[in-house]
LONUFI-734537 format. One record per residue: residue in one letter; x, y, z of N, C-alpha, C in turn. Coordinates in steps of 0.05 Angstrom, whole numbers, plus 32768, in hexadecimal, padded with zeros to 4 digits. Each point is the difference from the previous one (the first is absolute). Example, Ala and Ser with C-alpha at 12.3 -4.5 7.8 and 13.67 -1.06 7.14 Angstrom:
2
a81087F8E809C7FEE80188000801280188000s7FF980157FF28010801880017FF18016800E
END
This chain:
266
m7DDE7FA7820E7FFC801B800C7FE680008010t8000800980197FE97FFF80117FEC80167FF9a7FE77FFC800A7FEB80147FFB8007801B800Cs800D8000801880078019800C801480107FF0v80147FF27FF58014800D7FEF7FF3800B7FE7l7FEE7FF17FF37FF2800A7FE87FF080188007h7FF3800080187FF080178008801180198003r80187FFD800C8012801780038009800A7FE5i80057FEE7FEE800880097FE57FEA80107FF3e7FE77FF680027FEA800E7FF47FFB801B800Cr80048002801B7FFD801A800D801580137FF8a80197FF77FFD801680117FF87FFC800A7FE3h7FF77FEE7FEF7FFA80087FE47FEA80147FFFa7FEB7FFC80107FE9801380008009801B800Aa8011800080158009801A800B8012800F7FECa80117FF27FF28011800C7FEC7FF0800B7FE9t7FEC7FF17FF87FEF80097FEA7FF080198008a7FF7800180197FF180188009801280198001l801A7FFC8007801280178002800B80097FE4y80077FEC7FEF800F80077FE87FF17FF87FE6g7FE97FF580037FF27FF67FE880097FE47FF9p7FF57FF47FEC80087FE57FF8801E7FFD7FFAl800C7FEC800B801D7FFB7FFC80047FF37FE5v8011800C7FF080067FF57FE5801C7FF68000t80037FE67FFD801A7FF37FFF800C80037FE4p801980087FFD800C80007FE680007FE57FF4s7FFF7FFF7FE580017FE67FF3801D7FF48002a80027FE77FFA801B7FF380018013800E7FEDv7FF780097FE98011800E7FED8008801B800Ce7FEE800E800C8007801A800D80147FFC8017l7FFC7FEB800F80137FFB8016801C7FFA7FF5f80017FEF7FEC801A7FFA7FF3800D80197FF6t7FF180107FF1800B80197FF4800B80138015a7FF180028016800980128016801B7FF7800Ca80047FE6800180187FF6800D80187FFC7FECf7FFA7FF77FE880157FF87FEE8000800D7FE4g7FEC80107FFB7FFE800C7FE57FED7FF07FEEp7FFD80097FE77FED7FF27FEE80077FE37FFCp7FED7FEE800180057FE47FFC80057FF97FE3d80107FEA7FFC80037FF47FE67FE57FF47FF7p7FFC7FFB7FE77FE67FF47FF77FF97FE7800Fw80147FED80037FF97FE7800E7FFA8006801Eq800D8013800C7FFA8007801B7FE4800B8003r7FF880117FEE7FE5800A80007FEB7FE97FFEa80067FED7FEE7FEE7FEA7FFD7FFE7FF0801Av80167FFB800E7FFF7FF280197FF080108015l8006801A80017FF3801180147FE280017FFCq7FF77FFE7FE87FE380027FF97FF37FE48000s80107FEB80027FF47FE57FFF7FF17FF98019d7FE97FF37FFD7FF17FF6801780027FE18002a80147FF57FF380047FE3800280077FF8801Ca7FF47FE9800980057FF7801B801B7FF38003r800D7FF87FEA801A7FF380018012800D7FEBl8015800C80098013800E7FEE801C7FF48004a800D7FF97FEA801B7FF78000801180137FEFl8014800C800D801080147FF2801D7FF57FFCn80057FF67FE9801B7FF67FF9800E80177FF1i800E80108010800B80197FF7801E80018005t800F800B7FED801D800280028008800E801Ar80187FFB8009800B800F80168000801E7FF9q7FF9801080147FFF801D7FFD7FEB80097FECg7FEB7FEF7FFC7FEC80077FEC7FE8800F800Cg7FFF8002801A7FEA8010800D7FE97FEF800Bk80057FE680037FEA7FEF800A7FFA8005801Es8014800580107FFB8005801C7FF0801A8004s800580147FF07FF2801980027FE27FFD7FF9v7FFB7FF07FEB7FE47FFA7FF97FF27FF28016a800D7FEB800B7FF37FF180167FFB80118018a8012801280067FFD801280177FE880127FFCa7FFD800B7FE87FE980127FFB7FE57FF08002k80007FE77FF67FE87FF080027FF97FFA801Da80157FFA80107FFB7FFA801C7FF680188010a800D80177FFB7FF78019800D7FE480077FF9h7FF87FFC7FE67FE580077FF87FEC7FEF800Ev80057FE680037FED7FEE800F7FFD800A801Ca80168005800E7FFF8008801C7FF1801A8004l800480137FED7FF3801A80037FE380007FF7s7FF97FF07FEC7FE580027FF47FEC7FEC800Bv800A7FEB800D7FEE7FEB800B80037FFF801Ep7FEF800E800F80048000801E80007FE3800Bg80117FFC801480017FE6800D80107FEB7FF1s800F80087FEC800F7FED7FF0801A7FF7800El80077FE77FFC801A7FF6800A80117FFA7FE7v8016800E7FFE80137FFC7FEA801A7FF4800Cl80077FE87FF680187FF3800A801680007FEAv801880068009801780017FEE80137FE98008l80047FEE7FED80107FE8800680187FFE7FEDs80177FFA800A80187FFC7FF080107FE9800Cp80167FF77FF380107FEB800B800C8007801Bs800580198006800B8009801A7FF18018800Al80028005801A7FF38018800B800D80197FF6r801A80007FFB800D80177FF57FF480087FE5q7FFB7FEC7FEF7FF480067FE67FE480098002s7FF07FF480137FE5800A80058000801C8009g8014800780118002801B800A800680147FEAe80107FF87FEC800580127FE97FE680057FF0a7FF17FEA7FFC7FE780047FF17FEC80118010f80007FFD801B7FEF801080118008801E7FFEr801A80057FFF8009801C7FFE7FF6800D7FE6k7FFF7FF07FEB7FF5800B7FE77FE380088003i7FF17FEF800E7FE3800780067FFF801A8010m801180038014800180188010800880187FEFd80117FFD7FEC800780157FEE7FE7800A7FF1v7FF07FED7FF67FE780077FF27FED800E8013y7FFD7FF580187FEE800C80148009801D8006g801A800580038009801A80067FFD80137FE9a80067FF77FE77FFE80117FE97FE380087FFBa7FED7FEF80087FE480077FFD7FF680148015g8012800780137FF7801380157FF37FF28018r80047FE680027FF57FF180177FE280068003p7FF07FFA7FEB7FE4800980007FEF7FF38016v80077FE9800A7FF37FF48017801480008017p7FFA800D801680148002801680077FE5800Bp80187FFD800A80097FE7800C7FF77FFE801Ed7FF97FE980097FFC7FFB801C801B7FF8800Ds800F7FF07FF2801B7FF8800980117FFA7FE8e801A8004800380137FFD7FEA801B7FF6800Bt800A7FEA7FF5801A7FF5800880107FFB7FE7r80187FF5800380117FFA7FE97FF37FEA7FEEl7FEF7FF0800B7FF67FE97FF27FE17FFE7FFEs7FF28014800A7FE37FFF7FFF7FF4801C8001l7FE880027FF67FF1801980007FE37FFA8006d7FF5800D80147FE47FFE80077FF3801B7FFAl7FEC80007FEF7FF280197FF87FE780048010s7FF7801980007FE8800680107FE77FF57FF3n80017FF87FE77FE97FF37FF37FFE7FE28006g80127FF7801180007FE3800780117FEF7FF0s800D800B7FEB80117FF07FEE801C7FFC800Er800D7FEA7FF9801A7FFA800A80127FF67FE9v80198008800180157FF67FED80167FF48012v80067FE67FFC80127FF2801180157FF27FEFs801A8002800880157FF17FF380047FE6800Fl80067FEB7FF180037FE5800B801B7FF57FFAp800B7FF0801280197FF27FFA7FFA7FE87FEEg80157FF67FF47FFC7FEA7FED80027FE5800Dr7FF27FFC801680017FE6800E7FE37FF68004e7FFB7FE77FF87FE57FF580007FF57FFF801Cg80107FFB80147FF67FFD801B7FF78019800Et800780187FF47FF98019800D7FEC80117FF1v7FF37FF57FEB7FEE80107FF07FE37FF57FFFr7FFC7FEA800E7FE67FF27FFD7FE9800C800Fg8004801480117FEB800A80117FEE80157FF4y800580087FE87FF080157FF37FE97FF57FF0s7FEA800F80007FE97FF87FF07FF180197FF6g7FEE7FFC7FEE7FF080177FF6801280137FF1v80137FF67FF0801380117FF27FF3800C7FE7r8001801A7FFD7FF5800D7FE880147FFE7FE9l801A8004800680157FFE7FEC80187FF3800Bl800A7FEC7FF280197FF38007801480067FEAl8016800D8008801580087FED80187FEF8005i80097FF17FED80187FEE80028016800B7FEEd8014800B800D8017800B7FF280167FEB7FFDe801180027FEB80147FEC7FFB7FF37FE48000a7FEA7FFD7FF27FEF7FE98002800E7FE67FF9s801280017FED800D7FE77FF780137FF58015r80078011801480127FF680167FF07FF88019v7FE6800480007FEF7FF880177FFB7FE27FFEp80067FF180167FFD7FE37FFF7FE37FF77FFBd7FFE7FE97FF47FE57FF57FFA7FEF7FFD8019e800C7FF680167FF07FFC80187FF6801A800Cl800F80157FFD7FF7801A800A7FE9800A7FEFy80027FFD7FE67FEA80097FEE7FE67FF08007r80037FE680047FE87FF080067FF48008801Bs8010800A80127FF68007801B7FF2801B8000v800680127FED7FF3801A80007FE880027FEDr7FFE7FEF7FEC7FE980017FEE7FE57FFE800Ep7FFD7FEF80157FE67FFE800D7FF7801A800Em8012801380047FF9801A800C7FEC800F7FEEl7FFE7FF97FE77FEE800E7FED7FE67FF27FFDa7FFC7FE9800D7FE97FEF7FFB7FE5800E8007v7FFE800A80187FE6800C80097FFD801C7FF5s8016801080007FFE801C7FF87FFD80037FE2g80077FEC7FF1800180037FE3801480157FF7g80168001800F801480157FFB80107FFB7FE7s801080147FF980117FFF7FE8801C7FF88006l800E7FF77FEC801C7FF780028010800C7FEAi8016800E80088013800B7FED801B7FF48005t800B7FF37FEC801B7FF480028012800E7FECl8019800680098013800E7FEE801C7FF58004s800E7FFD7FEA801A7FF48002800E7FFF7FE4t80197FF88000800C7FF57FE880017FE28004p80037FF07FEB80017FE3800380187FF6800Ff7FFD7FE8800B80167FF3800E80007FE37FF8g80037FFB7FE680007FE57FF67FE47FF57FFAs7FFF7FEA7FF27FE67FF47FF97FF77FED8016r7FF9800C80177FF97FF180177FF080118013g7FF37FF380137FF2800E80167FE4800A7FF8w7FF2800980147FE480087FFD7FFD80177FEDw8013801380007FFC80187FEF80037FF97FE2h80127FEE7FFA80037FF67FE57FE67FF17FF8h7FF57FF080137FE87FF17FFA7FE980137FFAe7FFC801580117FEA80127FFC800380107FE6w801980067FF98005800F7FE77FFA7FEF7FE8t80077FE780017FFD7FEE7FE87FE67FF08000e7FF57FF980177FE97FEE80027FEA800A8012g80028018800A7FED800A80147FE480057FF7g7FFC80007FE67FE480037FF77FF8801D7FFAe7FE780037FF97FF6801A7FF77FF980138016t80027FF780197FFA80138016801780148003w80187FFA7FF5801780128002800180127FE8r800680198005800880137FEB801E80048002r800E7FFB7FEB801E80008000800B80177FF0f8015800C800B800E80167FF3801E7FF87FFEe800B80017FE9801D7FFB7FFC800D80187FF2v8015800A800C800E80177FF5801E7FFC8002p800D7FF77FEB801D7FFD8000800E801C8000a801980008006800F801980028001800F7FE6t7FFF7FF27FE98000800E7FE67FE780107FFCd7FEB7FFC800F7FE7800F7FFE7FFF80178015c80158003800F800180158015801380167FF7a7FF480187FF9801080157FF58015800B8014r7FFC7FFB801A8013800B8014801A7FEF8002i80017FE97FF380187FEF8000800D80017FE5s801880097FFF800E80057FE6800A7FE57FF4p80027FFF7FE6800B7FE87FF3801D7FFC8008e800F80168005801C7FFD800880027FF2801Bf7FEF8008801380007FF3801A7FF97FE37FFEl7FED7FF97FF07FF77FE47FFC80177FEF7FF4e800E800B7FED80167FF17FF480167FFB8014e80058014801180147FFC80167FF77FEA8013e7FE6800180077FF57FEB801280027FE57FF4r7FFA7FFE7FE680017FE67FF3801C7FF48001r801480117FFB801C7FF6800180087FF9801Ds7FF7800F801380097FFC801C7FF17FE9800El7FE77FFD7FFB7FEF7FED800E7FFF7FE57FF3g80047FFE7FE77FFD7FE77FF27FE47FFD7FF4p7FFC7FEE7FED7FE77FFF7FF27FE87FF68011l80057FED80127FE97FF6800F7FF580148014f8012800C80107FF7801480137FF480187FF2f800C80097FEA7FF680177FF17FE47FFA7FF5a7FFC7FE87FF57FE67FF87FF67FEB80018015s80077FF880187FEC7FFF80167FFA801C800Ae8015801080067FFC801A800D7FF780167FEDy80087FFF7FE77FFA80167FEE7FEE7FF87FE8e7FFF7FE77FF97FEF7FF77FEA7FE77FF28009c7FFD7FFC801A7FE87FF5800C7FFB7FE37FF7k80157FF17FFB7FFE7FE57FF680037FEB8017f7FF07FEC800080027FEA801380147FEC7FF6v80198005800680167FEF7FF6800A7FEF8017d800E7FEA7FF9800D7FF0801480168010800Et80037FFB801A8015800D800F801B7FF17FFDe8016800E8006801A7FF57FFC80077FE98014d7FF17FFF801680067FEB80147FF17FE67FFCm7FF07FFF7FEA7FF17FE77FFA80127FEB7FF4a7FFE7FE7800A80117FEA7FF67FF87FF87FE4f7FE580027FFA7FF67FF87FE57FEE80167FF6r800180067FE77FEE80137FF47FE37FF58000t7FED801280037FE37FF87FFF7FFA7FF27FE6a800A800A7FEA7FFB7FF47FE6800A7FE47FFEd80187FFB800D800B7FE57FFF7FEF7FED8011i7FF6800980177FEF7FEF80117FE67FF97FF1e7FF480147FF47FE77FFB7FF180057FED7FE9a801780027FF380057FEF7FE980047FE38009a80097FFC801980057FE5800A7FE77FF28009l7FEA800E80027FE77FF5800A7FEF7FF57FE9d7FF37FEA80057FED7FF57FED7FE67FFA800Eh7FEC80127FFD7FE77FFE800E7FED7FEB7FF4t80097FF37FEB7FEF7FEB7FF480057FE5800Dl80157FFD800F80077FE6800D7FEE7FFB8018a7FF77FE880037FF07FF8801880147FFA8017p7FF88006801980117FFA801780047FE18003l80177FF9800A80067FE380057FF07FF68018w7FFD801180147FF27FF880197FEB80168006g7FED7FF980117FEE8014800A7FE47FFD7FF6a7FF580167FF67FE480027FFA7FF77FEB7FECa7FE77FF780037FF57FED7FED7FF7800E7FE7
END
């Protein structure tokens, strides 16, 4: 962001303060409540978390997209000059996540006026931007200084795309929120969930812990979808997918890490 842009933001903020007094941004919990009603306990914990890395392994229809939208809206409203990027496997999915952010923004009364607004982006008068991105590595590399990177349907985002967007947080020290249900014991999201280290704060909520989903519906889904798909989508388990030729457990059992290689390193 250039010095002239920062100067205009400071002038606009000073003018608004002179007219209306200090601007008070609603908290993330207040934004969520205005748009969706009172949060569940786990949602409140996420909304109040200041962790730089969040992984939300939440059942289908558990409310993870709503929580992420409120977090994103709060950053854009409360931190002038922020860049919030919304990334999904496809632009259509990113657009859906962006619309949730706009729902939060509207429910809050649009406390910071927009400079421009489209189906896929929002520019605010405080200099913040919210932008939806397509799920293609070659078209997302031009952004930098990202305050918040939100990755929806994270388990379906390819490894190479994830590796291409992580450097966007390097200079800004921005935050990363990932949300999904599992998609097998593979890929970057499975790695971050199981081996990503202490920088991540992880939340797991299976459907049995969501009061809005009835046991009767879950039993019907279990019968209709089969055990593997049900375990992934509703029980938040990283299970093998049905299209795998060999089970992960069988592959691991066939390996012997104590054997020395026949050729190669000394």
